[in-house]
mmJSON file of the N, C-alpha and C atoms, coordinates in Angstrom:
{"data_MODEL":{"atom_site":{
"group_PDB":["ATOM","ATOM","ATOM","ATOM","ATOM","ATOM","ATOM","ATOM","ATOM","ATOM","ATOM","ATOM","ATOM","ATOM","ATOM","ATOM","ATOM","ATOM","ATOM","ATOM","ATOM","ATOM","ATOM","ATOM","ATOM","ATOM","ATOM","ATOM","ATOM","ATOM","ATOM","ATOM","ATOM","ATOM","ATOM","ATOM","ATOM","ATOM","ATOM","ATOM","ATOM","ATOM","ATOM","ATOM","ATOM","ATOM","ATOM","ATOM","ATOM","ATOM","ATOM","ATOM","ATOM","ATOM","ATOM","ATOM","ATOM","ATOM","ATOM","ATOM","ATOM","ATOM","ATOM","ATOM","ATOM","ATOM","ATOM","ATOM","ATOM","ATOM","ATOM","ATOM","ATOM","ATOM","ATOM","ATOM","ATOM","ATOM","ATOM","ATOM","ATOM","ATOM","ATOM","ATOM","ATOM","ATOM","ATOM","ATOM","ATOM","ATOM","ATOM","ATOM","ATOM","ATOM","ATOM","ATOM","ATOM","ATOM","ATOM","ATOM","ATOM","ATOM","ATOM","ATOM","ATOM","ATOM","ATOM","ATOM","ATOM","ATOM","ATOM","ATOM","ATOM","ATOM","ATOM","ATOM","ATOM","ATOM","ATOM","ATOM","ATOM","ATOM","ATOM","ATOM","ATOM","ATOM","ATOM","ATOM","ATOM","ATOM","ATOM","ATOM","ATOM","ATOM","ATOM","ATOM","ATOM","ATOM","ATOM","ATOM","ATOM","ATOM","ATOM","ATOM"],
"id":[1,2,3,4,5,6,7,8,9,10,11,12,13,14,15,16,17,18,19,20,21,22,23,24,25,26,27,28,29,30,31,32,33,34,35,36,37,38,39,40,41,42,43,44,45,46,47,48,49,50,51,52,53,54,55,56,57,58,59,60,61,62,63,64,65,66,67,68,69,70,71,72,73,74,75,76,77,78,79,80,81,82,83,84,85,86,87,88,89,90,91,92,93,94,95,96,97,98,99,100,101,102,103,104,105,106,107,108,109,110,111,112,113,114,115,116,117,118,119,120,121,122,123,124,125,126,127,128,129,130,131,132,133,134,135,136,137,138,139,140,141,142,143,144],
"type_symbol":["N","C","C","N","C","C","N","C","C","N","C","C","N","C","C","N","C","C","N","C","C","N","C","C","N","C","C","N","C","C","N","C","C","N","C","C","N","C","C","N","C","C","N","C","C","N","C","C","N","C","C","N","C","C","N","C","C","N","C","C","N","C","C","N","C","C","N","C","C","N","C","C","N","C","C","N","C","C","N","C","C","N","C","C","N","C","C","N","C","C","N","C","C","N","C","C","N","C","C","N","C","C","N","C","C","N","C","C","N","C","C","N","C","C","N","C","C","N","C","C","N","C","C","N","C","C","N","C","C","N","C","C","N","C","C","N","C","C","N","C","C","N","C","C"],
"label_atom_id":["N","CA","C","N","CA","C","N","CA","C","N","CA","C","N","CA","C","N","CA","C","N","CA","C","N","CA","C","N","CA","C","N","CA","C","N","CA","C","N","CA","C","N","CA","C","N","CA","C","N","CA","C","N","CA","C","N","CA","C","N","CA","C","N","CA","C","N","CA","C","N","CA","C","N","CA","C","N","CA","C","N","CA","C","N","CA","C","N","CA","C","N","CA","C","N","CA","C","N","CA","C","N","CA","C","N","CA","C","N","CA","C","N","CA","C","N","CA","C","N","CA","C","N","CA","C","N","CA","C","N","CA","C","N","CA","C","N","CA","C","N","CA","C","N","CA","C","N","CA","C","N","CA","C","N","CA","C","N","CA","C","N","CA","C","N","CA","C"],
"label_alt_id":[null,null,null,null,null,null,null,null,null,null,null,null,null,null,null,null,null,null,null,null,null,null,null,null,null,null,null,null,null,null,null,null,null,null,null,null,null,null,null,null,null,null,null,null,null,null,null,null,null,null,null,null,null,null,null,null,null,null,null,null,null,null,null,null,null,null,null,null,null,null,null,null,null,null,null,null,null,null,null,null,null,null,null,null,null,null,null,null,null,null,null,null,null,null,null,null,null,null,null,null,null,null,null,null,null,null,null,null,null,null,null,null,null,null,null,null,null,null,null,null,null,null,null,null,null,null,null,null,null,null,null,null,null,null,null,null,null,null,null,null,null,null,null,null],
"label_comp_id":["MET","MET","MET","PHE","PHE","PHE","ARG","ARG","ARG","ASN","ASN","ASN","PRO","PRO","PRO","ILE","ILE","ILE","LEU","LEU","LEU","LEU","LEU","LEU","VAL","VAL","VAL","VAL","VAL","VAL","LEU","LEU","LEU","ALA","ALA","ALA","VAL","VAL","VAL","LEU","LEU","LEU","GLY","GLY","GLY","LEU","LEU","LEU","PHE","PHE","PHE","ALA","ALA","ALA","VAL","VAL","VAL","GLY","GLY","GLY","LEU","LEU","LEU","VAL","VAL","VAL","LEU","LEU","LEU","ILE","ILE","ILE","GLY","GLY","GLY","ALA","ALA","ALA","PHE","PHE","PHE","PRO","PRO","PRO","PRO","PRO","PRO","SER","SER","SER","VAL","VAL","VAL","THR","THR","THR","PRO","PRO","PRO","GLN","GLN","GLN","PRO","PRO","PRO","VAL","VAL","VAL","GLU","GLU","GLU","ARG","ARG","ARG","THR","THR","THR","ILE","ILE","ILE","PRO","PRO","PRO","ASN","ASN","ASN","ASP","ASP","ASP","ARG","ARG","ARG","PHE","PHE","PHE","ARG","ARG","ARG","GLY","GLY","GLY","ARG","ARG","ARG"],
"label_asym_id":["A","A","A","A","A","A","A","A","A","A","A","A","A","A","A","A","A","A","A","A","A","A","A","A","A","A","A","A","A","A","A","A","A","A","A","A","A","A","A","A","A","A","A","A","A","A","A","A","A","A","A","A","A","A","A","A","A","A","A","A","A","A","A","A","A","A","A","A","A","A","A","A","A","A","A","A","A","A","A","A","A","A","A","A","A","A","A","A","A","A","A","A","A","A","A","A","A","A","A","A","A","A","A","A","A","A","A","A","A","A","A","A","A","A","A","A","A","A","A","A","A","A","A","A","A","A","A","A","A","A","A","A","A","A","A","A","A","A","A","A","A","A","A","A"],
"label_entity_id":["1","1","1","1","1","1","1","1","1","1","1","1","1","1","1","1","1","1","1","1","1","1","1","1","1","1","1","1","1","1","1","1","1","1","1","1","1","1","1","1","1","1","1","1","1","1","1","1","1","1","1","1","1","1","1","1","1","1","1","1","1","1","1","1","1","1","1","1","1","1","1","1","1","1","1","1","1","1","1","1","1","1","1","1","1","1","1","1","1","1","1","1","1","1","1","1","1","1","1","1","1","1","1","1","1","1","1","1","1","1","1","1","1","1","1","1","1","1","1","1","1","1","1","1","1","1","1","1","1","1","1","1","1","1","1","1","1","1","1","1","1","1","1","1"],
"label_seq_id":[1,1,1,2,2,2,3,3,3,4,4,4,5,5,5,6,6,6,7,7,7,8,8,8,9,9,9,10,10,10,11,11,11,12,12,12,13,13,13,14,14,14,15,15,15,16,16,16,17,17,17,18,18,18,19,19,19,20,20,20,21,21,21,22,22,22,23,23,23,24,24,24,25,25,25,26,26,26,27,27,27,28,28,28,29,29,29,30,30,30,31,31,31,32,32,32,33,33,33,34,34,34,35,35,35,36,36,36,37,37,37,38,38,38,39,39,39,40,40,40,41,41,41,42,42,42,43,43,43,44,44,44,45,45,45,46,46,46,47,47,47,48,48,48],
"pdbx_PDB_ins_code":[null,null,null,null,null,null,null,null,null,null,null,null,null,null,null,null,null,null,null,null,null,null,null,null,null,null,null,null,null,null,null,null,null,null,null,null,null,null,null,null,null,null,null,null,null,null,null,null,null,null,null,null,null,null,null,null,null,null,null,null,null,null,null,null,null,null,null,null,null,null,null,null,null,null,null,null,null,null,null,null,null,null,null,null,null,null,null,null,null,null,null,null,null,null,null,null,null,null,null,null,null,null,null,null,null,null,null,null,null,null,null,null,null,null,null,null,null,null,null,null,null,null,null,null,null,null,null,null,null,null,null,null,null,null,null,null,null,null,null,null,null,null,null,null],
"Cartn_x":[15.089,13.655,13.193,14.06,13.687,13.715,14.455,14.567,13.292,12.601,11.44,10.318,9.934,8.876,9.309,10.55,11.023,11.046,11.496,11.505,10.085,9.161,7.763,7.187,7.507,7.02,7.628,8.911,9.574,8.964,8.724,8.104,6.68,5.94,4.57,4.579,5.495,5.579,5.974,6.934,7.337,6.201,5.437,4.298,3.23,2.931,1.945,2.424,3.704,4.271,4.131,4.424,4.313,2.861,1.922,0.505,0.058,0.528,0.194,0.703,1.931,2.466,1.661,1.254,0.462,-0.894,-1.519,-2.821,-2.725,-1.679,-1.506,-1.21,-0.459,-0.177,-1.412,-2.269,-3.453,-4.554,-4.69,-5.734,-5.098,-4.477,-3.81,-4.829,-4.435,-5.35,-5.605,-6.806,-7.155,-6.531,-6.1,-5.469,-6.316,-6.649,-7.42,-6.46,-6.598,-5.688,-5.961,-4.897,-4.997,-4.022,-4.412,-3.481,-2.315,-1.171,0.028,0.115,0.086,0.173,1.339,2.393,3.578,3.828,4.228,4.581,6.073,6.403,7.805,8.282,9.413,9.917,10.244,9.973,10.147,11.616,12.522,13.924,14.584,13.971,14.543,14.395,13.442,13.162,13.714,14.561,15.157,16.277,16.453,17.557,18.871,19.918,21.247,21.917],
"Cartn_y":[87.632,87.669,86.514,86.052,84.968,83.611,83.493,82.208,81.826,82.743,82.421,81.723,82.166,81.414,79.999,79.807,78.463,77.582,78.14,77.387,77.028,77.934,77.665,76.542,76.542,75.49,74.147,74.118,72.867,72.327,73.201,72.756,72.263,72.896,72.456,71.076,70.846,69.544,68.463,68.758,67.778,67.51,68.527,68.349,67.476,67.706,66.864,65.419,65.228,63.887,63.189,63.909,63.327,62.981,63.853,63.582,62.369,62.246,61.083,59.79,59.812,58.611,58.237,59.234,58.954,58.376,58.919,58.409,56.987,56.699,55.339,54.373,54.832,53.979,53.737,54.753,54.617,53.83,54.038,53.372,52.668,51.505,50.824,50.316,50.249,49.729,48.245,47.824,46.416,45.564,44.384,43.45,42.193,41.745,40.51,39.328,38.383,37.234,36.312,35.85,34.917,33.776,32.556,31.435,31.512,31.077,31.059,29.692,29.674,28.419,28.515,27.8,27.803,26.391,26.293,24.979,24.762,23.582,23.233,22.454,22.868,22.134,20.681,19.785,18.359,17.953,18.739,18.334,18.32,18.886,18.847,17.459,16.672,15.387,14.214,14.502,13.424,12.745,11.48,10.757,11.127,10.95,11.312,10.168],
"Cartn_z":[-21.041,-21.238,-22.129,-23.007,-23.92,-23.215,-22.106,-21.431,-20.693,-20.134,-19.31,-20.072,-21.267,-21.977,-22.343,-22.725,-23.077,-21.829,-20.716,-19.466,-19.048,-19.239,-18.898,-19.768,-21.047,-21.952,-21.575,-21.252,-20.867,-19.578,-18.605,-17.361,-17.587,-18.484,-18.779,-19.433,-20.359,-21.024,-20.021,-19.153,-18.145,-17.154,-16.817,-15.933,-16.559,-17.83,-18.521,-18.622,-18.843,-18.908,-17.557,-16.482,-15.144,-14.823,-15.183,-14.94,-15.747,-16.977,-17.791,-17.187,-16.654,-16.012,-14.769,-14.005,-12.808,-13.2,-14.238,-14.666,-15.209,-15.958,-16.478,-15.333,-14.336,-13.185,-12.326,-12.203,-11.362,-12.068,-13.373,-14.152,-15.349,-15.13,-16.246,-17.27,-18.531,-19.55,-19.333,-19.66,-19.469,-20.572,-20.179,-21.107,-21.152,-22.352,-22.486,-22.525,-21.612,-21.606,-22.789,-23.395,-24.516,-24.275,-24.614,-24.41,-25.404,-24.93,-25.778,-26.43,-27.743,-28.479,-29.447,-29.116,-29.981,-30.481,-31.714,-32.252,-32.043,-31.564,-31.337,-32.549,-33.119,-34.286,-33.933,-34.869,-34.639,-34.623,-35.159,-35.226,-33.845,-32.862,-31.51,-30.881,-31.344,-30.723,-31.526,-32.491,-33.268,-32.498,-32.711,-32.079,-32.736,-31.984,-32.525,-33.185],
"occupancy":[1.0,1.0,1.0,1.0,1.0,1.0,1.0,1.0,1.0,1.0,1.0,1.0,1.0,1.0,1.0,1.0,1.0,1.0,1.0,1.0,1.0,1.0,1.0,1.0,1.0,1.0,1.0,1.0,1.0,1.0,1.0,1.0,1.0,1.0,1.0,1.0,1.0,1.0,1.0,1.0,1.0,1.0,1.0,1.0,1.0,1.0,1.0,1.0,1.0,1.0,1.0,1.0,1.0,1.0,1.0,1.0,1.0,1.0,1.0,1.0,1.0,1.0,1.0,1.0,1.0,1.0,1.0,1.0,1.0,1.0,1.0,1.0,1.0,1.0,1.0,1.0,1.0,1.0,1.0,1.0,1.0,1.0,1.0,1.0,1.0,1.0,1.0,1.0,1.0,1.0,1.0,1.0,1.0,1.0,1.0,1.0,1.0,1.0,1.0,1.0,1.0,1.0,1.0,1.0,1.0,1.0,1.0,1.0,1.0,1.0,1.0,1.0,1.0,1.0,1.0,1.0,1.0,1.0,1.0,1.0,1.0,1.0,1.0,1.0,1.0,1.0,1.0,1.0,1.0,1.0,1.0,1.0,1.0,1.0,1.0,1.0,1.0,1.0,1.0,1.0,1.0,1.0,1.0,1.0],
"B_iso_or_equiv":[0.0,0.0,0.0,0.0,0.0,0.0,0.0,0.0,0.0,0.0,0.0,0.0,0.0,0.0,0.0,0.0,0.0,0.0,0.0,0.0,0.0,0.0,0.0,0.0,0.0,0.0,0.0,0.0,0.0,0.0,0.0,0.0,0.0,0.0,0.0,0.0,0.0,0.0,0.0,0.0,0.0,0.0,0.0,0.0,0.0,0.0,0.0,0.0,0.0,0.0,0.0,0.0,0.0,0.0,0.0,0.0,0.0,0.0,0.0,0.0,0.0,0.0,0.0,0.0,0.0,0.0,0.0,0.0,0.0,0.0,0.0,0.0,0.0,0.0,0.0,0.0,0.0,0.0,0.0,0.0,0.0,0.0,0.0,0.0,0.0,0.0,0.0,0.0,0.0,0.0,0.0,0.0,0.0,0.0,0.0,0.0,0.0,0.0,0.0,0.0,0.0,0.0,0.0,0.0,0.0,0.0,0.0,0.0,0.0,0.0,0.0,0.0,0.0,0.0,0.0,0.0,0.0,0.0,0.0,0.0,0.0,0.0,0.0,0.0,0.0,0.0,0.0,0.0,0.0,0.0,0.0,0.0,0.0,0.0,0.0,0.0,0.0,0.0,0.0,0.0,0.0,0.0,0.0,0.0],
"pdbx_formal_charge":[null,null,null,null,null,null,null,null,null,null,null,null,null,null,null,null,null,null,null,null,null,null,null,null,null,null,null,null,null,null,null,null,null,null,null,null,null,null,null,null,null,null,null,null,null,null,null,null,null,null,null,null,null,null,null,null,null,null,null,null,null,null,null,null,null,null,null,null,null,null,null,null,null,null,null,null,null,null,null,null,null,null,null,null,null,null,null,null,null,null,null,null,null,null,null,null,null,null,null,null,null,null,null,null,null,null,null,null,null,null,null,null,null,null,null,null,null,null,null,null,null,null,null,null,null,null,null,null,null,null,null,null,null,null,null,null,null,null,null,null,null,null,null,null],
"auth_seq_id":[1,1,1,2,2,2,3,3,3,4,4,4,5,5,5,6,6,6,7,7,7,8,8,8,9,9,9,10,10,10,11,11,11,12,12,12,13,13,13,14,14,14,15,15,15,16,16,16,17,17,17,18,18,18,19,19,19,20,20,20,21,21,21,22,22,22,23,23,23,24,24,24,25,25,25,26,26,26,27,27,27,28,28,28,29,29,29,30,30,30,31,31,31,32,32,32,33,33,33,34,34,34,35,35,35,36,36,36,37,37,37,38,38,38,39,39,39,40,40,40,41,41,41,42,42,42,43,43,43,44,44,44,45,45,45,46,46,46,47,47,47,48,48,48],
"auth_comp_id":["MET","MET","MET","PHE","PHE","PHE","ARG","ARG","ARG","ASN","ASN","ASN","PRO","PRO","PRO","ILE","ILE","ILE","LEU","LEU","LEU","LEU","LEU","LEU","VAL","VAL","VAL","VAL","VAL","VAL","LEU","LEU","LEU","ALA","ALA","ALA","VAL","VAL","VAL","LEU","LEU","LEU","GLY","GLY","GLY","LEU","LEU","LEU","PHE","PHE","PHE","ALA","ALA","ALA","VAL","VAL","VAL","GLY","GLY","GLY","LEU","LEU","LEU","VAL","VAL","VAL","LEU","LEU","LEU","ILE","ILE","ILE","GLY","GLY","GLY","ALA","ALA","ALA","PHE","PHE","PHE","PRO","PRO","PRO","PRO","PRO","PRO","SER","SER","SER","VAL","VAL","VAL","THR","THR","THR","PRO","PRO","PRO","GLN","GLN","GLN","PRO","PRO","PRO","VAL","VAL","VAL","GLU","GLU","GLU","ARG","ARG","ARG","THR","THR","THR","ILE","ILE","ILE","PRO","PRO","PRO","ASN","ASN","ASN","ASP","ASP","ASP","ARG","ARG","ARG","PHE","PHE","PHE","ARG","ARG","ARG","GLY","GLY","GLY","ARG","ARG","ARG"],
"auth_asym_id":["A","A","A","A","A","A","A","A","A","A","A","A","A","A","A","A","A","A","A","A","A","A","A","A","A","A","A","A","A","A","A","A","A","A","A","A","A","A","A","A","A","A","A","A","A","A","A","A","A","A","A","A","A","A","A","A","A","A","A","A","A","A","A","A","A","A","A","A","A","A","A","A","A","A","A","A","A","A","A","A","A","A","A","A","A","A","A","A","A","A","A","A","A","A","A","A","A","A","A","A","A","A","A","A","A","A","A","A","A","A","A","A","A","A","A","A","A","A","A","A","A","A","A","A","A","A","A","A","A","A","A","A","A","A","A","A","A","A","A","A","A","A","A","A"],
"auth_atom_id":["N","CA","C","N","CA","C","N","CA","C","N","CA","C","N","CA","C","N","CA","C","N","CA","C","N","CA","C","N","CA","C","N","CA","C","N","CA","C","N","CA","C","N","CA","C","N","CA","C","N","CA","C","N","CA","C","N","CA","C","N","CA","C","N","CA","C","N","CA","C","N","CA","C","N","CA","C","N","CA","C","N","CA","C","N","CA","C","N","CA","C","N","CA","C","N","CA","C","N","CA","C","N","CA","C","N","CA","C","N","CA","C","N","CA","C","N","CA","C","N","CA","C","N","CA","C","N","CA","C","N","CA","C","N","CA","C","N","CA","C","N","CA","C","N","CA","C","N","CA","C","N","CA","C","N","CA","C","N","CA","C","N","CA","C","N","CA","C"],
"pdbx_PDB_model_num":[1,1,1,1,1,1,1,1,1,1,1,1,1,1,1,1,1,1,1,1,1,1,1,1,1,1,1,1,1,1,1,1,1,1,1,1,1,1,1,1,1,1,1,1,1,1,1,1,1,1,1,1,1,1,1,1,1,1,1,1,1,1,1,1,1,1,1,1,1,1,1,1,1,1,1,1,1,1,1,1,1,1,1,1,1,1,1,1,1,1,1,1,1,1,1,1,1,1,1,1,1,1,1,1,1,1,1,1,1,1,1,1,1,1,1,1,1,1,1,1,1,1,1,1,1,1,1,1,1,1,1,1,1,1,1,1,1,1,1,1,1,1,1,1]
}}}
């Protein structure tokens, strides 16, 4: 008798997780594009 409520809670949590994944997949959050600006160290261009 004690197993059924725990099993029900586990199934409910897994169901909510699955619904959340479907919602995120169907309506992904918007991402604002930003340019990538990296500085390259000058020691790479030194002569040997």
